[in-house]
N, C-alpha and C positions, 0 to 999 in steps of 0.2 A: 343366898335366897333362891329358892326353887322357882322355876319358870311360871308355875301356876300362881305362886304368891306375887310375882311381879305383875301378872295380869290383874289380880285382885286389887292390889294397891293402885295400879294405874286406873282401873275402873272406878275405884272410890274417889280418887283425885278428880277425875272427870265429872263424876256425879256431884261432888262438892262444888266444882266450878260452875256447873250448870245451875245448881241450887242458888249459888251466890248471884249469878246473873239474873235469875228469875226474881230473886228478892230485891235486887237493886234496880232493875229495869221495869219490873211489873208496876202498873199503875195502881192508884188507890181507889179505882172504880169498883164496880161490882165483881167481886172475886168469888170463885168457887173454892171454899176452904176445904182442907183435908179433914175428913171426919176421923174421930178416934179409931173407928173400926178399919177405915182405909189405911190409917197410919200403922196399925198393928199388922194388917195384911202386907204392907210394903216392908215392914221390918222382918216379917217371917220369910218373905221371898228373898230378901237380901241375906238373911241368915242361912237360908237353904243354899244359896250360891256360895257362901263362905264355907259352909260345912259340907261341900259337895264331895269331898273325898270319902266320907262315910256315906255310901249311897242311900241306905235306909233312912238316915237322919236328914240328909240333904233333900231327897225327894219328898220325904214326909213334911218337912217344914215348908218346902215350896208348894206342895199340894194344899196344905192348910191355908197358906197365904192366898192362893188363888181362889179357894172356896170362900174365904172371908171377903175378898174383893168382890166376888159375884154377889154375895149376900148384901154387901153395902150398896152395890149398884141397884139391886132390886128394891131395897128399902128407899133409896133416893128417888127411884122412878114412881114408887107408890106414894111418896110424900109423907112417910111416917118417920 
């Protein structure tokens, strides 16, 4: 296994552990749920990190994910 794949696997394990902790520890009170657009943006950013060896693909996915996240933030601030 290449060193970059080791880092990718390690970061995914840590991300999963943090997600599990948030799911288990988070209260049932008023939650800010992840919108579908924000979920898509997060998926594209992660895909951009995974496919980082192909620079045009990795940077492209990363950029589209960031743009979608900004669009989601603007929509949430406007209340639409």
